C-alpha positions in Angstrom: -10.3 1.6 63.8 -10.9 1.8 67.5 -8.9 0.1 70.4 -11.9 0.0 72.6 -10.7 1.8 75.5 -14.0 3.7 76.1 -13.6 7.7 76.4 -17.3 8.8 77.3 -20.5 6.9 78.9 -23.3 9.4 76.8 -27.0 9.1 77.4 -29.5 8.2 74.2 -32.0 11.3 73.6 -33.7 10.3 70.9 -34.3 6.6 68.3 -36.2 7.4 65.4 -37.7 4.2 63.7 -37.8 4.2 60.2 -38.9 0.2 59.8 -35.6 -1.4 59.0 -33.3 1.2 60.2 -33.3 3.2 63.4 -31.7 7.0 63.7 -30.4 7.3 67.5 -29.6 10.8 68.6 -26.6 10.5 71.3 -25.8 13.2 73.6 -22.6 13.1 73.9 -20.3 16.4 74.8 -16.8 15.4 75.2 -17.1 13.0 71.8 -18.8 16.1 69.9 -16.0 18.5 70.8 -14.5 18.1 67.8 -16.5 15.3 65.7 -18.1 16.7 62.3 -20.3 15.0 60.0 -18.9 11.5 58.3 -16.4 10.9 61.2 -17.0 7.4 63.0 -17.8 7.1 66.4 -18.0 3.6 68.4 -21.3 3.3 70.2 -21.0 0.5 72.4 -18.8 -1.4 69.9 -21.0 -0.3 66.7 -19.1 1.8 64.5 -21.6 4.1 63.2 -21.1 7.3 61.4 -21.9 10.6 62.5 -25.1 12.3 60.4 -25.5 15.8 62.5 -24.5 17.1 65.6 -26.6 20.0 67.3 -25.6 21.0 71.2 -23.8 18.4 72.5 -26.1 15.6 70.6 -24.7 13.5 67.2 -27.4 11.9 65.3 -26.2 7.9 63.8 -28.2 6.2 61.1 -28.4 2.1 62.0 -29.2 0.0 59.4 -30.8 -3.3 59.3 -27.5 -5.4 59.3 -26.4 -3.6 61.9 -29.8 -4.2 64.5 -29.6 -8.0 63.7 -26.2 -8.0 64.5 -26.1 -5.8 67.9 -28.2 -4.8 70.5 -28.9 -1.4 68.8 -32.6 -2.0 68.2 -32.9 -2.0 72.4 -32.1 0.8 73.1 -34.2 3.1 74.8 -34.0 7.4 75.7 -32.3 7.2 78.9 -30.3 4.3 77.5 -26.7 5.2 78.2 -23.8 3.6 76.1 -19.9 3.7 75.5 -18.4 6.2 73.3 -15.7 6.2 71.4 -14.4 8.3 68.7 -12.2 6.7 65.2 -8.3 6.3 66.6 -6.3 8.8 65.2 -2.8 8.2 63.4 -0.1 9.0 65.6 -2.2 8.0 69.0 -1.4 5.4 71.3 -2.3 2.0 70.7 -4.3 1.5 74.1 -6.0 -1.7 73.8 -6.3 -3.9 71.0 -7.5 -3.4 67.3 -11.3 -3.4 66.8 -13.2 -2.8 64.0 -16.7 -1.4 65.7 -17.6 -3.8 63.2 -19.8 -6.3 66.1 -20.4 -10.2 65.7 -22.6 -11.3 68.2 -25.0 -10.5 71.1 -23.6 -12.1 74.3 -25.6 -11.9 77.8 -23.9 -11.5 81.3 -24.2 -15.2 83.6 -22.7 -14.2 86.7 -20.9 -11.3 88.4 -18.4 -12.4 91.0 -17.2 -8.9 93.2 -13.9 -9.2 95.3 -12.3 -6.4 97.4 -10.2 -4.9 94.4 -11.7 -6.4 91.0 -15.0 -8.4 89.5 -15.1 -11.2 87.8 -18.2 -11.2 85.0 -19.4 -14.2 83.0 -21.1 -14.2 79.2 -22.4 -16.4 77.1 -20.9 -16.7 74.4 -22.5 -16.9 71.1 -23.0 -19.9 68.9 -19.6 -20.4 66.0 -17.8 -17.8 68.0 -15.8 -19.6 70.3 -13.0 -21.2 68.3 -11.7 -16.9 68.1 -12.0 -16.6 72.2 -8.7 -17.8 74.0 -7.9 -17.5 77.6 -5.5 -14.4 77.4 -6.9 -12.7 74.6 -8.8 -9.7 73.4 -12.4 -9.3 73.1 -14.5 -6.5 73.1 -17.8 -6.0 75.0 -20.0 -2.9 74.4 -17.2 -0.9 73.2 -14.4 -1.9 76.2 -11.6 -3.4 75.0 -10.9 -7.0 78.0 -8.8 -9.4 78.3 -10.6 -12.9 78.5 -9.7 -14.2 82.0 -11.3 -17.9 81.7 -13.0 -19.4 78.6 -16.0 -22.2 78.1 -17.7 -23.8 75.6 -20.0 -21.4 75.7 -19.1 -18.3 77.8 -16.4 -16.4 78.3 -15.3 -14.0 81.5 -13.4 -11.5 82.3 -11.8 -9.5 85.1 -12.7 -5.9 86.0 -10.8 -2.9 87.7 -12.6 -0.5 89.5 -11.6 1.9 87.2 -13.5 0.4 83.8 -16.2 -0.6 86.5 -16.9 3.4 87.2 -15.6 5.1 83.7 -18.2 1.9 81.6 -21.6 0.9 81.4 -20.2 -2.3 82.9 -20.6 -1.3 86.7 -24.2 -1.2 85.7 -25.0 -4.4 84.2 -27.4 -6.8 85.9 -27.4 -11.0 85.2 -29.4 -11.2 82.0 -28.8 -8.4 80.4 -27.1 -8.1 77.0 -23.8 -6.9 75.8 -22.3 -6.0 72.0 -19.0 -8.4 71.7 -16.5 -8.4 68.9 -14.0 -11.1 68.5 -10.1 -10.2 67.9 -9.7 -9.8 63.9 -6.7 -11.0 64.4 -7.9 -14.8 65.1 -10.4 -14.0 62.1 -7.9 -13.8 59.8 -5.3 -16.1 61.2 -8.1 -19.2 60.9 -8.6 -18.0 56.3 -5.0 -18.1 56.7 -4.6 -21.4 57.9 -7.6 -23.1 56.4 -6.1 -22.5 53.1 -3.2 -25.1 53.8 -6.1 -28.1 54.0 
């Protein structure tokens, strides 16, 4: 489990395409400091298992299911990615419950800068709108964010300078794709309520 609080922006330094899978290598000096084989690391919000670590670079395998639900298959060497290690027992829960199980890919529709923050609007993939509510939580490229507005097929978030500077959000352009994970609590509520119909 993760919190959506990005610890480091890493760099993709290798991609080995294996037909229906990819082995990705990411330079991440901070995240790899205490990581070991088998640990979980969220890469742009996707929970991956560390295969190997050498000189601050970790490798992980990405299977077809993950490639089809996320934007990981579109990475190239030099791509910058948000990274977070799995939550350890006893740590503060600063963001929200993030599983690292991406629900789909959204695209940036607009960016509206303000003096002290920026509003970014994204498309909302079909079938996910029912899980997104104003003032609710959503994970965008592994970053826990609060939904500031939601439409039928889009949503927006308001980003503070820290988020813009310390994650990949500041570099997003119109049309760029992002991984999104909706709030798991909303999915469980839907399933439980659905049992009463």
